[in-house]
N, C-alpha and C positions, 0 to 999 in steps of 0.2 A: 488408387482410389479415385472416385469422382470428387470434384471440388466440394460439393455440398456434404458428402460423406466425410471428407477430411475436416471440414469446419465443425461438423457435429462431434467428431472424435476429439478434436482439440478442445472444444468447449466442455465436453463431458469430462475430460481429463482435468481441466482447470477447475471446474466446479467440484469435482471429487477431491481435489487437492485442498480445497478450502477447509475440509474437515481434518486435515493432517496438521500436526504441529511440527514446524521445522526445528531442527536441532538447536538453532541459535536463539529461539524464543524462550521466554520464561512465563510463569503465570501472568495473566493479564493480556496475553496476545491470542486468546482463544477466538475462534471464528463462529459467528452466528450463521445459521443456515441461510443461504440466499435462494430466492425463487429461481425456478428454471429459466434459462436464458434462451431466447429464440435462436434458432439456427440461421444465422445471417453472417455474411462475411463483413458486414459493416453495420454494427449495432447503432441504434439511435442513442446519441449521447445526451445526458442530462445537462442543461445549461447551468453555468456558474455565474454569479453576479460580478459585475465590474469591480475590480479592486480586491477580490477575495484572495487570500494568501494563506499558506502554511509555512512554518518556519521552525527551526530548532531553538528551544529555550536553552537547553543544554544537551550535549556539549557545544562549544563554540568552534568555529573553523580554526584549525591549527592546534587544538588542544592535545596535550599528552595525557592519556588516561590509563587507568588500570581496570582489569576485570573484577567484578562485572561492570560493564559500561552502563551508566545511568543515562537514559535518554528521555527528554521531556519535549513533547510536541506542542507547538502553538498554532492557533488559527485565528484569523480575523475575517469578518465579512460573511461567514457561513457558520452553521452549527454542526455539531457532531451528532450523528445518529447511527445506531447499530445497523449492520448489514441486514438487508431484507426490509428495512423501514424506509418507505418511499415518502420523504418529506422534501418540499422545495428548499433550495439553498442549504442542503445538508449533505454529509458524506462521512466517511470514516478513513482513518489514516492507514497508509501502507508505507513501510520502511524499506527503502531500496539500499542494499549493501553491495558495494563494489560492482555496480551494474548501471546500465543506462535506463532510459524510459522504455517501457514495454510498448507494444502496439496500442495506440490510443483508442481504437475502435473495437477492442475485445476486453473481456475481464482481465484484470491484473493477475499474472501468474502467482502461485503460492509455492515457494520453495525457500531454500536457505538464503537466496538473494532478494526475494520479495516477501516480506513478512507482513501479514494481514493483522489488523486490529479491529475486526468486525464487531467486537464486543463494545466498541466505543471508547477504548482506552486512550489516554492521552500521555502515558508514560510507560516505560518498561526498563528492564535491566537485561542486557544480553552479554554473552561472552564471545569475544572475537580473538582470533589468533594474533600473537604479537606482530607488530609491524604497522604499515600504513593502510588505511581504509578510507573509502569514500562513502558518505551517507547522503541520502536524499529522501524527502517525503513526497508522496503523491496521494492526493485525496481520491477516493473512489466513491461512486454513488451506491445505492442500495444493492446493485448487481455486481459491484466491484469494477465497474467500467469508469475510466477517467472522465471528468466533466468536459464540457466545451465552453470556453477554452479550459485546458487542463489547469488544475490548481496544484502546482508543484513548488517545492522549496528550491532554494539555491543548493548546489552541491557543496558539502563541507568535507574537509579532510581531517582525520584524526590519526594519532599514532598511539597504538596500544602497547604498553610496556610489558 
């Protein structure tokens, strides 16, 4: 495939996945429709204000938990807005499970490792397999693209009983 065709295919797949519910999600993690994204290998990233941050209210790093795992997201210095809502200094949460940061110049993937909260949710309950897991949050703009600079939490580790 040509490079532009490849980028269009990737973006189309990512945007189509936004309407799918990953198996690890529960009600509250639904996705609002996002506007079409321009076919570009390097999307313009929305600025984030200095000092903006996202963090876990619960669980805490090192916690031993049971299913369903209750997760509460915190944010400072920015507002939560549903996907598709283009407001300055705003975005919506994405929960990263057992994975690293995605490409920062493209929409955040939507699968079992990257769970979208485009409806503006700030908490959820998920079921994870027993054992150790890492969790991280990443704020995405109205198109699901990470901000510049990215607003991401520290990585926490939990153990599911």
